N, C-alpha and C positions, 0 to 999 in steps of 0.2 A: 441352435442357436446365438447368439450375443446376447448378454444381458443388459441390452440398450433401455431409455425410457421410454420407446414408444412398444415394447416388447413388454415391459412391465406393465405399461398402461393396456393392452391389449390381454394379459394374459387376469390380470382385478376386472376388466367390466366380463371376459367368460365365466370365470370364479364368481362373480356378485349376479348373472344372468340365471346359472345351476345354482345356486341357492335361491333364487327369485321363485323358479321354477320346481323347489320343493313342496311349494304348499298345494296339497291336492285340490284345489277352487279354480287357482292357475295350471296347474299342469292338465287337468281337464277340461278347460275352457279353452289351449292350444290343441288339445284333441280335440274339443267336435267344432272346430273350424278348422283342423285339417281334413277333416272330414267332410267338409261344407265347401271347402275347396273342390275337395276330388272331384263331389259331384258339381260344383259350376265346372269343373277342368272337362270332365265330360258328357258336359251339354255343348260345351264349345267345340269339342273338338270332335263330333257329332253333329254337328252342324256345318261346318266345318266346312270337312272333311265330305260330309256329302254333296255339299251345294257346288263345289269346283268337281268333284268326280276324273278328278286326273289321278292321283295319289291313293286309291281309297286301300288297295291292297300292299302297297307299303306300309303307311300309314298304319293302317289295323299290323301288320307284322313285329313294327314298332311297337307299338304298344301288348300286344301281348307279351316279347321280350322283358319290354320292360316292368309289366307284371308277373312276370315268373320269378327276376331278379329281383324285385322285394319282397318276394314270398320265401328266394331264396337266404335273399338274410333274416327277417323276421322268424322261419322255422326250421333256422339251421342250431346247432346244438346248443353250441356257445353261445344262443341266444338268453338263454334261459335261466345262465349262472349272473348276469347282469341288464336290466332292461332299462334299455336306452328311452329318451323322451322323445330323443330324432329318430325312430326306428318303427316306436313307436306312431308318432306323428307318420312317417311314410308309408306305413302300414296300415292306418286308416286313413288317406287321401289315395291310395289304389281301393282301398275298399269302399270307395264312397266312387269314387271313380267307376268299377264297377258295378257298382249298384246302377248308378246315371245309368251307365252304358243300355242294364237290362230294362230299365225300364223309356230309355227311347226304345230299344225297342217293339215291347209292349204296344207302347203308341202306333210303330212302323205297321204291328198286326193288328189292329183295330179296325 
């Protein structure tokens, strides 16, 4: 890319945000927010997909593919070399989503 002022500004913002999230408490809070957002998404998807009852199988297949791709990214060999905040938060989003779907299944079973 060319070295423009906009490019320099964007690089400076990304660098400062990266340094800001190096603090362990900020990193932990972002990971907890990611888990809770995944939990919210699981509740929202299960209620809207169950309410319309039109594309249940397509939505379920899409969600399985998304969780499997996330697991493939998180548990690959190159992941253990460098722990990325984005990959960690994506994995916790997946965990919260899956946990929410398990709880919805228990609610439907009782």
